[in-house]
C-alpha positions in Angstrom: 167.2 64.4 63.3 170.5 66.0 62.3 173.9 66.1 63.8 177.1 67.5 62.5 179.3 64.5 61.9 183.0 64.2 62.3 185.8 64.6 64.7 186.4 68.3 64.8 189.7 69.7 66.2 189.9 72.5 68.7 192.7 75.0 68.1 194.8 77.5 70.0 193.2 80.9 70.2 195.6 82.5 67.8 194.5 80.3 64.8 191.1 79.1 63.7 192.2 76.8 60.9 190.7 78.9 58.1 194.1 79.5 56.5 197.4 77.5 56.4 199.5 77.8 59.5 203.2 77.2 60.2 203.2 73.5 61.0 206.5 73.7 62.8 205.2 76.2 65.3 203.6 74.4 68.3 201.5 77.5 69.0 199.3 76.4 66.1 198.8 72.7 67.1 195.4 71.3 67.8 194.5 71.4 71.4 191.9 68.6 71.4 188.6 67.7 69.9 185.0 69.1 70.2 183.0 66.7 72.3 180.2 65.0 70.3 177.5 66.4 72.6 178.8 69.9 71.8 178.4 69.5 68.0 175.4 71.2 66.4 172.3 69.0 66.2 168.6 69.3 65.8 166.0 66.7 66.6 162.3 66.6 65.8 161.8 70.4 65.3 158.3 71.8 65.6 158.2 72.6 61.8 158.5 68.9 61.1 161.6 68.9 58.9 165.2 69.8 58.8 167.0 71.4 55.9 170.8 71.5 55.6 172.6 72.6 52.4 175.9 74.0 53.5 174.4 76.9 55.3 175.5 77.9 58.7 174.2 75.5 61.3 175.5 77.6 64.3 175.4 81.3 65.2 178.3 83.6 66.0 178.1 82.6 69.6 179.1 79.0 69.0 182.4 78.6 70.8 184.2 76.6 68.1 185.2 77.4 64.5 183.6 74.8 62.3 184.3 76.7 59.1 184.6 80.3 57.9 183.1 79.3 54.5 179.4 78.6 55.0 177.1 78.8 52.0 175.0 82.0 51.8 171.8 80.0 52.7 170.2 80.5 49.3 170.1 76.7 48.6 168.6 75.9 52.0 166.1 78.7 51.6 165.1 77.3 48.2 164.6 73.8 49.7 162.6 75.3 52.5 160.4 77.3 50.1 159.8 74.1 48.0 158.8 72.2 51.1 156.6 75.0 52.3 154.8 75.2 49.0 154.0 71.4 49.3 152.9 71.3 52.9 150.8 74.5 53.0 147.2 73.8 53.8 148.1 70.4 55.1 149.6 69.1 51.9 151.9 66.1 51.9 155.3 65.6 50.2 155.6 62.6 47.9 158.7 60.7 46.9 158.4 62.3 43.5 158.4 65.7 45.2 161.6 64.8 47.0 163.2 63.7 43.8 162.3 67.0 42.1 163.7 68.9 45.1 167.0 66.9 44.9 167.2 67.7 41.1 166.2 71.3 41.4 168.8 73.6 40.0 167.3 77.0 40.3 169.7 79.7 41.5 168.2 82.3 43.9 171.6 84.1 43.9 171.4 84.5 40.1 167.8 85.6 40.3 168.9 88.4 42.7 172.2 89.4 41.0 171.7 89.0 37.2 169.1 91.8 36.8 171.6 94.1 38.6 174.5 93.0 36.5 172.5 93.6 33.3 171.9 97.2 34.4 175.7 98.0 34.4 176.8 100.0 31.4 180.0 98.5 30.1 182.3 99.5 27.2 184.6 96.5 27.2 183.4 94.2 24.4 184.5 91.1 26.2 182.6 92.1 29.4 179.6 93.1 27.3 179.7 89.6 25.6 179.7 88.0 29.0 176.9 90.2 30.1 174.8 89.3 27.0 175.1 85.6 28.0 173.1 86.4 31.1 170.2 88.0 29.1 167.2 85.8 29.0 168.7 83.3 31.5 166.0 81.5 33.5 168.4 81.1 36.5 168.7 77.4 36.3 172.0 75.6 36.3 171.7 72.6 34.1 174.8 70.5 33.8 175.1 71.3 30.1 174.2 75.0 30.4 
């Protein structure tokens, strides 16, 4: 199962906590805490697994602001795709498969954006130099790349 951990503050309606607030103004004070049973959770889903990788775990109807800075979902989609590729046709996931997934550094966002960025005709030599760095990139993000 999954549950969002932590003690999450509730806030006055005029402020969601996404930017700094005037701390001296009581209108911006916390009004309480989100009850544990109201935090996002998932238990034993039919698909047989849970993926979380900084993507939104609530929809726009969720009554509390947890963050306004969720990941785009590309990483969680990549993990989901890797899992699906292993379990299709009744396949199993090994501990080595899980290790490889943890170490996977493929960027779906780069795979989407880089071809478009390379199509842009630029005159600035510095921008063109940066653009050339993207040519031939395999969209992996090694620590030393």
